[in-house]
Every structure is written in structure tokens, then in C-alpha cells.
matplotlib code that plots the C-alpha trace (Angstrom):
import matplotlib.pyplot as plt

x = [-4.2, -7.0, -4.6, -3.9, -7.6, -8.3, -5.5, -6.9, -10.4, -9.1, -7.0, -10.0, -12.1, -9.4, -8.5, -12.2, -12.5, -9.6, -11.7, -14.0, -11.2, -10.5, -11.9, -14.8, -12.8, -9.9, -11.9, -11.2, -7.5, -7.7, -9.6, -7.1, -4.3, -6.1, -6.6, -3.1, -1.6, -3.6, -2.1, 1.4, 0.9, -0.9, 2.2, 4.8, 3.0, 2.8, 6.5, 7.7, 5.6, 6.4, 10.1, 9.6, 11.1, 8.3, 5.2, 1.8, 1.0, -2.4, -4.4, -7.7, -8.5, -5.5, -6.8, -6.8, -3.7, -0.5, -0.1, -1.9, -5.3, -5.7, -2.4, -1.8, -5.3, -6.9, -4.6, -1.8, -4.0, -6.3, -3.3, -1.9, -5.2, -4.9, -1.2, -2.2, -5.3, -3.2, 0.0, 1.7, 1.8, 2.5, 5.4, 9.1, 11.0, 12.4, 8.9, 7.7, 10.6, 9.8, 6.2, 7.3, 9.6, 6.8, 4.4, 7.0, 8.1, 4.5, 3.8, 7.2, 7.3, 4.1, 5.0, 8.3, 6.5, 4.0, 6.7, 8.4, 5.3, 2.7, 2.1, 0.6, 3.9, 7.2, 10.4, 12.4, 14.8, 13.5, 14.1, 12.2, 14.4, 13.3, 9.7, 10.6, 12.4, 9.6, 7.0, 9.0, 9.3, 5.6, 4.4, 6.6, 5.3, 1.7, 2.3, 3.9, 1.0, -1.6, 0.1, 0.4, -3.2, -4.8, -2.5, -3.3, -7.0, -6.9, -5.2, -7.8, -10.6, -9.2]
y = [22.6, 21.3, 18.7, 17.3, 17.0, 15.3, 12.8, 12.1, 11.5, 9.3, 7.3, 6.7, 5.5, 3.2, 1.7, 1.2, -0.7, -3.0, -4.2, -5.9, -8.0, -9.9, -13.4, -14.3, -17.1, -14.7, -11.9, -12.8, -12.9, -9.6, -8.0, -9.3, -7.9, -4.6, -4.0, -5.2, -3.0, 0.0, -0.6, -0.6, 2.4, 4.4, 4.1, 4.4, 7.3, 9.3, 8.7, 9.9, 13.1, 13.8, 13.5, 15.6, 13.1, 13.9, 16.0, 15.8, 19.4, 18.5, 15.8, 14.8, 15.7, 18.1, 19.7, 16.3, 14.4, 15.3, 12.0, 11.0, 9.5, 8.4, 6.6, 5.3, 4.3, 3.3, 2.9, 1.0, -1.3, -2.2, -3.0, -5.1, -7.0, -7.6, -8.6, -11.3, -12.5, -13.2, -14.3, -17.1, -19.8, -22.7, -21.0, -21.0, -18.6, -16.6, -16.0, -15.0, -12.6, -11.1, -10.7, -8.5, -6.5, -6.0, -4.6, -2.4, -1.0, -0.4, 1.6, 3.5, 4.7, 6.7, 8.1, 9.4, 10.9, 12.6, 13.9, 15.6, 16.9, 17.6, 18.9, 15.6, 14.5, 16.2, 14.4, 16.3, 13.7, 10.9, 9.3, 6.9, 4.0, 4.4, 4.1, 1.0, -0.6, 0.2, -1.1, -4.4, -4.7, -3.9, -6.3, -9.0, -8.2, -8.4, -11.6, -13.2, -12.0, -13.4, -16.8, -16.9, -15.8, -18.2, -21.2, -20.5, -20.3, -23.5, -25.4, -24.1, -25.3, -28.9]
z = [-7.7, -10.0, -11.4, -8.0, -7.0, -10.3, -9.7, -6.2, -7.5, -10.3, -7.9, -5.6, -8.6, -10.0, -6.6, -5.7, -9.0, -7.9, -5.0, -7.5, -9.1, -5.8, -6.2, -3.8, -2.2, -1.4, 0.1, 3.7, 3.0, 1.2, 4.1, 6.7, 4.5, 4.1, 7.8, 8.8, 6.1, 7.5, 11.0, 9.5, 7.2, 10.0, 12.2, 9.4, 7.6, 10.8, 11.6, 8.2, 8.3, 11.9, 11.3, 8.2, 5.9, 3.4, 3.2, 1.5, 0.6, -1.0, 0.8, 2.1, 5.7, 5.9, 9.1, 10.9, 9.8, 7.9, 6.3, 3.0, 3.9, 0.2, 0.0, 3.6, 4.4, 1.1, -2.0, -0.4, 1.8, -1.2, -3.4, -0.6, -0.5, -4.2, -3.8, -1.2, -3.1, -6.2, -4.4, -6.3, -3.5, -5.8, -7.7, -7.0, -4.8, -7.7, -9.1, -5.7, -5.3, -8.8, -7.7, -4.8, -7.1, -9.6, -7.0, -5.3, -8.6, -9.9, -6.8, -6.6, -10.2, -10.1, -6.6, -8.0, -10.9, -8.7, -6.4, -9.4, -11.2, -8.6, -5.0, -3.8, -2.2, -1.6, -0.5, 2.1, 3.5, 1.4, -1.9, -4.2, -3.1, 0.5, -0.7, -2.7, 0.3, 2.8, 0.3, 0.0, 3.8, 4.5, 1.7, 3.3, 6.8, 5.7, 3.8, 6.9, 9.0, 6.6, 6.4, 10.2, 10.7, 8.3, 9.3, 12.9, 12.1, 10.1, 13.0, 15.4, 13.2, 13.2]

ax = plt.figure().add_subplot(projection="3d")
ax.plot(x, y, z, "-o")
ax.set_aspect("equal")
plt.show()
């Protein structure tokens, strides 16, 4: 149990540090991505725990919500903000696709490890590849929303 709480505290510290690597000129984009991702993960996170696809035995605010506050409301949205802030707009489609693959893989590998070695997450009717696929889809949805939001905003400013 001490291990899991140590991991949670470490994750909060590391992810908080990631906020400071977002360039000043990309902060609005990162904030929009952060909040949009929270909307998606709030709904998706509740669906997967309510349908008992996975559980989070050790989590913050366990008396209030069965989903992982740390992952669904902080870690994943912050990483999505970083993802959008550094998105390779001027690169080719293959590079952009590999960018998605890299982020999804970097998030899925530790989750699979934590599922096997800790009580932070437990798969019931879930597997690592479902996490990878849902990460890919939600990164894509957030990217589409940010492009739409800022293009619409730019047109309105003209």
C-alpha cells in the first residue's frame, strides 16, 4: 500500500513539472486541450468503472468516485496539453501518425506495468490494447477539437 501511494505522489510531482515545459505561446492551446480531455475522460472513466471493465482499488477520493482522479482528471489531460502544444503541424502524415503512436505507447506501457505489479489499477474485462486504442481515439478527438476551436476563433477575429 505504501508503494502505491508513493507512486501516486511521484506521478503528481512529475506531471505538475510537465506543465512548466509548455511554451508560453502554446498555453491557451494546452488549456483548451486539458479541459476538453477532462470532459472526455470524465465520461469514459465513469463508463469503464460502472460497467466493471476495470477498477482502481487504490485512488484519491475513493469515497466520492470509483474512477482514478489522478489519471482521468490530471495526468492524462496534462499530457494531452503537452501533446497538443508540441504537435508537429508542419510535418508529414507519417510523422504525425508516429507522434500519436509514441504518446499512446508511452502511456500504455506504464499502465500495463502498474496493472501487473500494483493495486492502482486492475483489469477485469479490459486489456492493455483497449487502453492504447482509447488513448489514440481520445488524442485524435482532442486534436480535432483544438483545430476546430482555434480555426473558428481565428475566423471570428478577422
